[in-house]
Backbone bond lengths (Angstrom), bond angles and torsions (degrees), N, CA, C in turn:
res aa  C-N    CA-C-N  psi(-1)  N-CA   C-N-CA  omega(-1)  CA-C   N-CA-C  phi
1 M - - - 1.422 - - 1.526 109.94 -
2 I 1.315 116.99 121.32 1.453 120.62 177.62 1.512 107.74 -94.69
3 M 1.310 118.10 132.84 1.438 120.71 -176.52 1.554 107.52 -116.02
4 D 1.372 110.26 154.02 1.476 116.46 179.77 1.508 109.46 -76.17
5 G 1.337 114.70 173.04 1.475 122.82 -176.61 1.489 112.11 -61.49
6 F 1.359 116.72 -38.32 1.483 120.49 -177.91 1.519 110.00 -64.66
7 T 1.296 119.81 -44.03 1.434 123.88 178.15 1.507 112.00 -64.40
8 A 1.351 113.92 -42.80 1.488 118.99 -179.41 1.519 110.48 -60.55
9 I 1.331 118.63 -43.75 1.461 118.61 -176.88 1.484 114.23 -88.92
10 A 1.322 118.74 4.26 1.449 121.75 -179.41 1.571 109.43 -73.41
11 E 1.300 116.78 -22.41 1.484 122.06 -176.38 1.560 107.17 -90.95
12 P 1.368 115.00 126.68 1.484 118.04 -176.98 1.512 116.02 -60.14
13 T 1.292 119.10 -36.67 1.508 120.75 177.98 1.517 111.15 -64.24
14 R 1.338 116.64 -40.00 1.452 116.85 178.72 1.524 111.27 -68.59
15 R 1.316 118.20 -35.33 1.494 120.01 174.66 1.506 110.48 -64.36
16 A 1.313 118.20 -37.98 1.476 120.45 176.97 1.531 111.60 -64.98
17 I 1.316 115.75 -40.51 1.505 118.27 177.31 1.524 108.83 -62.37
18 L 1.316 117.98 -43.63 1.488 120.17 -179.64 1.523 108.54 -63.07
19 D 1.342 118.82 -40.37 1.445 121.87 178.99 1.531 109.94 -59.63
20 C 1.298 116.62 -43.07 1.478 120.05 178.02 1.460 112.73 -61.20
21 L 1.361 115.14 -45.16 1.435 120.77 -176.55 1.532 113.92 -71.35
22 R 1.320 115.06 -15.79 1.454 121.64 178.77 1.540 110.08 -62.11
23 T 1.316 116.96 -30.76 1.477 119.17 -176.43 1.530 110.50 -96.89
24 G 1.324 117.91 -0.34 1.473 118.45 177.12 1.533 113.53 148.74
25 E 1.279 115.33 169.52 1.469 123.50 -178.87 1.520 110.11 -62.21
26 R 1.314 114.93 147.84 1.461 120.49 175.21 1.562 109.16 -144.94
27 D 1.313 114.02 148.23 1.459 116.78 170.61 1.572 107.69 -94.09
28 V 1.280 117.06 172.72 1.453 120.97 -178.06 1.494 114.20 -60.85
29 T 1.329 117.57 -40.71 1.472 121.10 177.08 1.513 114.57 -61.44
30 T 1.313 114.83 -36.98 1.504 118.61 176.36 1.553 108.89 -68.27
31 L 1.319 116.02 -45.85 1.485 118.09 -179.72 1.539 112.15 -60.06
32 V 1.352 115.06 -42.06 1.465 119.86 176.92 1.487 112.67 -57.58
33 T 1.288 115.78 -44.53 1.467 121.34 178.91 1.519 112.90 -68.12
34 E 1.363 116.25 -46.23 1.453 118.66 -178.17 1.555 112.14 -66.90
35 L 1.300 115.93 -37.73 1.470 118.26 -175.85 1.502 114.74 -95.14
36 R 1.306 114.63 -9.30 1.458 121.40 -179.77 1.528 109.21 57.09
37 I 1.305 115.19 54.23 1.471 122.38 175.02 1.516 107.43 -125.90
38 S 1.342 115.94 167.86 1.476 119.59 -179.15 1.511 108.60 -79.91
39 Q 1.362 114.74 156.20 1.473 120.54 179.45 1.536 112.92 -60.95
40 P 1.359 114.63 -41.67 1.486 114.59 178.97 1.573 112.58 -64.69
41 L 1.344 117.64 -36.27 1.442 120.75 176.78 1.515 112.29 -66.00
42 A 1.334 116.39 -42.75 1.469 119.97 176.86 1.491 110.32 -62.33
43 S 1.275 118.82 -43.96 1.498 121.79 -178.43 1.502 110.63 -65.17
44 K 1.327 117.13 -38.20 1.505 121.35 179.23 1.526 108.52 -63.23
45 H 1.337 117.26 -48.82 1.454 119.42 -179.13 1.516 113.50 -68.14
46 L 1.331 117.43 -35.55 1.416 119.23 176.13 1.562 113.93 -65.80
47 R 1.297 114.14 -35.17 1.459 119.41 174.84 1.535 110.93 -61.21
48 V 1.362 116.25 -45.58 1.467 121.81 178.94 1.554 109.16 -61.52
49 L 1.304 116.26 -47.34 1.487 122.04 -178.63 1.551 109.12 -62.14
50 R 1.316 116.65 -41.43 1.493 119.58 177.92 1.515 110.53 -64.95
51 E 1.328 118.38 -45.80 1.467 121.93 179.02 1.492 113.61 -62.51
52 A 1.375 115.56 -30.19 1.458 119.97 179.94 1.539 111.71 -84.64
53 G 1.318 114.93 -4.12 1.507 120.67 176.36 1.548 113.31 81.03
54 L 1.343 115.33 20.49 1.459 120.10 -179.04 1.474 114.93 -90.88
55 V 1.351 115.38 -28.62 1.468 121.09 175.68 1.536 111.12 -129.35
56 E 1.315 115.66 158.33 1.454 122.75 178.05 1.551 104.72 -121.43
57 A 1.331 115.49 154.40 1.415 120.64 -179.86 1.535 107.00 -129.45
58 S 1.367 113.02 147.57 1.466 120.05 169.40 1.458 108.78 -135.40
59 V 1.306 117.25 152.86 1.439 122.35 179.52 1.501 110.65 -98.50
60 R 1.327 113.37 125.34 1.487 117.60 178.73 1.580 104.54 -127.09
61 G 1.301 113.21 107.04 1.466 118.26 -173.59 1.482 110.82 61.22
62 K 1.325 116.80 -121.80 1.464 122.66 179.66 1.547 112.51 -93.35
63 R 1.311 114.74 -2.81 1.468 119.52 -175.77 1.549 111.27 -102.83
64 R 1.318 113.41 150.38 1.444 120.50 172.10 1.499 105.81 -111.24
65 V 1.360 115.02 119.99 1.473 120.78 -176.70 1.534 108.69 -104.86
66 Y 1.341 113.06 134.52 1.496 119.39 -177.69 1.520 110.13 -108.66
67 R 1.283 113.57 149.95 1.500 122.10 175.02 1.517 106.40 -148.47
68 L 1.360 114.88 162.17 1.442 120.50 175.10 1.498 111.21 -64.05
69 A 1.323 116.01 142.15 1.419 117.89 175.79 1.525 110.51 -66.27
70 K 1.328 118.60 156.34 1.464 121.74 -175.47 1.514 110.06 -61.88
71 E 1.313 121.11 -40.04 1.466 124.43 -178.79 1.522 109.56 -129.94
72 P 1.295 119.66 68.68 1.461 121.45 -179.21 1.554 109.80 -78.11
73 L 1.309 114.27 160.96 1.415 125.03 172.09 1.515 116.22 57.23
74 P 1.336 119.67 42.35 1.506 120.23 -176.62 1.540 109.96 -61.32
75 D 1.330 116.04 -38.35 1.467 118.46 -178.91 1.543 112.10 -66.80
76 V 1.325 117.19 -37.39 1.483 122.27 179.09 1.537 106.59 -71.07
77 L 1.294 119.85 -44.53 1.452 121.49 -178.51 1.535 111.44 -63.76
78 A 1.370 116.85 -39.86 1.450 120.01 178.27 1.539 109.80 -65.61
79 W 1.280 118.38 -37.64 1.475 120.98 179.97 1.501 112.27 -67.96
80 I 1.364 115.97 -44.42 1.490 120.46 -175.08 1.514 112.64 -80.21
81 G 1.336 118.65 -16.75 1.449 122.23 -176.56 1.547 112.84 -50.35
82 P 1.332 118.55 -55.07 1.470 118.86 -178.35 1.542 112.87 -60.27
83 Y 1.309 118.13 -35.82 1.475 120.18 177.32 1.494 110.50 -67.50
84 A 1.293 118.89 -40.40 1.474 121.64 179.61 1.534 111.68 -64.53
85 R 1.351 115.32 -40.08 1.445 119.32 174.99 1.546 111.66 -63.37
86 Q 1.314 115.89 -40.74 1.488 120.29 -179.42 1.528 107.94 -65.52
87 W 1.302 120.42 -43.56 1.430 124.12 -177.66 1.531 108.84 -67.28
88 S 1.288 115.76 -37.12 1.501 118.87 -178.67 1.561 108.97 -65.84
89 I 1.304 116.18 -42.80 1.458 121.08 177.76 1.549 109.49 -60.57
90 A 1.364 114.77 -47.24 1.459 118.08 179.44 1.506 111.88 -60.75
91 F 1.318 120.27 -40.21 1.464 123.34 178.62 1.516 109.63 -67.30
92 D 1.300 117.43 -37.11 1.466 121.21 178.43 1.547 109.95 -61.15
93 R 1.369 115.75 -45.63 1.417 122.86 178.15 1.576 110.83 -60.96
94 L 1.322 114.96 -44.98 1.460 118.12 178.12 1.516 112.13 -62.18
95 E 1.299 115.37 -41.63 1.492 118.67 177.46 1.524 109.85 -59.89
96 H 1.306 117.10 -44.26 1.479 121.12 -179.54 1.540 110.00 -61.58
97 V 1.355 118.14 -43.54 1.462 120.81 178.72 1.485 112.38 -64.58
98 L 1.332 117.27 -40.52 1.456 120.60 179.82 1.545 110.27 -69.26
99 E 1.272 118.25 -36.18 1.464 120.11 176.75 1.475 112.20 -66.93
100 S 1.351 117.76 -38.06 1.462 120.36 -177.75 1.524 108.97 -74.29
101 E 1.293 120.25 -29.94 1.462 122.47 177.58 1.531 110.92 -74.85
102 S 1.306 119.29 -29.37 1.424 119.59 -177.94 1.555 111.40 -86.49
103 S 1.338 120.10 -7.06 1.415 120.46 177.68 1.501 113.15 -85.41
């Protein structure tokens, strides 16, 4: 079963894994240590993230090393885009008001 980005990031452990991978590649052992989770649980969530296209894996010797996919979460980014633009416009207006009040 392939899941969308929203479903994949709905689970807190998967979000924590993505947060760890944001700063660089990790193997399963490192993720287990950093997140204080079991190896089977880490492997289960990594499989889901890989199938959802959020992480990529490469084999280095006996280790499988994970990293964020080059373009993860396209459905989430597409959905949040209009909100981000609206917030940006609102912050620009606020900045303009604050600047005019301080002059």
